[in-house]
N, C-alpha and C positions, 0 to 999 in steps of 0.2 A: 547123212546125220549132219544136224545144225551144230555149230560151235556154241558152247555155253555162254550165256549172258554174263557178263561181269561188270560191276560197279566198284570203283576202289574209292575209299574214303580215307583222307589223311586225318591222323590224330595227333596230338602232342602229349608226350610222357616226359616226365622229369627222370633222368638218369641217377640223379642223386639230389638231396634237398638243396645243395648250393649251385648245382649245375643248371644251365640253361636247358629248356625244353628241346627235345629231339624229335624230328618227324619220324613216325612209323605208319606204314600204310597196312591194310588188310585187304586181301582180295578173297572172295567167296566165289566157288565155282559149284554150281548145280547143274544138272541136266536141263536144257530148255523145255523139255516135255517130259513130265513125271508120269509114269504109268501106275495107277493105283488099282487094286481090286474092286470089284463091284459089290459092295457089301459093307458089313460093320467092322472088317478087320483092319488092324493097324499095318502100316507098311514103313519099313525103315528105308529112307532116301539117302544115299551117299552124298556128302559134300566134302570139298577139299578147300582148306583154310590155308593162305600164305600170308605170313608177315613179312614185311620187309623193313629193315632199318636203313634208310637212305642217308644216315649221318656218318661221320667219321669218328663217332664215339659210342661206346657199348651202351645200350638201353636196358635197364631192369624192369621187367615186366612183373606186376604184382596183382594178387588176388587175395581175398580175404579167406578162401576156402577152395577146396578142389572143385565144387560145382560151380562157383562163380567164374571159373575159366571159360566154360562154354555156356553162354545165355543166349537163347534165340526165340523168335516168334515168326509168325506167319500171318500176314494180312491179306484180305482180298483187295479188289480195285477200288473199293470205297474207303479203304483204311480200317475196316472192321477186323478185329483180331479174331482169327480161327483157331490157331495153336499157340499157347504161350508156354515156353519152356524157361520162364525166368524166376520162378519161385525156387529158392534154395534154403532148405532147413538145417544145413550142416552147422555145427559150431564153428567158432573162429579158429581156424588153423590156417595161418598166412602160408601162401604159395608163392613162389618166385621163380623167375628164369631169367637168364641174360641173353639178349640178342646181340651178337657182335657187330662192329662196324661194318656196314655193308652187307650184312648177312640176310639170308631168307631162312624162315622156319616155316615147314609145311606140316599140316596135320590132316589126317583124314577122319571124318566125323560121320555120324548118321543122325538124321533127324526122324522122329517118329511121328507119322501122320495118321490120323483116324480117317479111314477112307470116306466114310459117310459124311464128314464135315466139308468135304470138297466136291466141286461141280465140275464135270467134264467140259472142256472148252474155255473154262475160265483162267485167268492170269493172276498169279499170286505173288507176293514179295516176301522173301525170306530176309529178316534183319537179323544178322548174327553178331554178337559181341564175343570176340576171343581175346582173352587177356585185357578185357575192358577197351578194346578198339573195335569199333562198329564198322559193318559194311553190309550192303545189300545186294540180293540177285533176285531176278525175276524168272518164274517158271509157269508153265501151262500145265494143266491136269488133262489126262487122257485115261479112259477106263480100259482095263485089260479085257480081252475078250473072254466071254463066259466059257467055261469048261463043259463039255458034254457029257 
């Protein structure tokens, strides 16, 4: 089994209006090969998200509502959006969480992919924004064997 492909992106967040920005990184892990059904079905693919606060100060993570915490899209090798889970119709209900100095926060999530939109053998990029911090991970698609 191949190790997951991981890309880490550093973002800057303010821990308080008067404080200096502190570095927080997001790591997104997805299987390097995602097996999708052969047909019109949706498949939920597991993703692991890890935020790391590399500073010596607590950082407050903020979002305008619950669905703004998890925003993601998948693009093909040409940069064309295949799936976009970025539209959030919820009303303004602020959410926040605090990431302690040196702390890591891990969350398991699932992305729903419509199998017919993906081609076997192609490589795709998952662009995930968790608590307004972005990172990417690449994956290839394989088709599940047809059941007899």
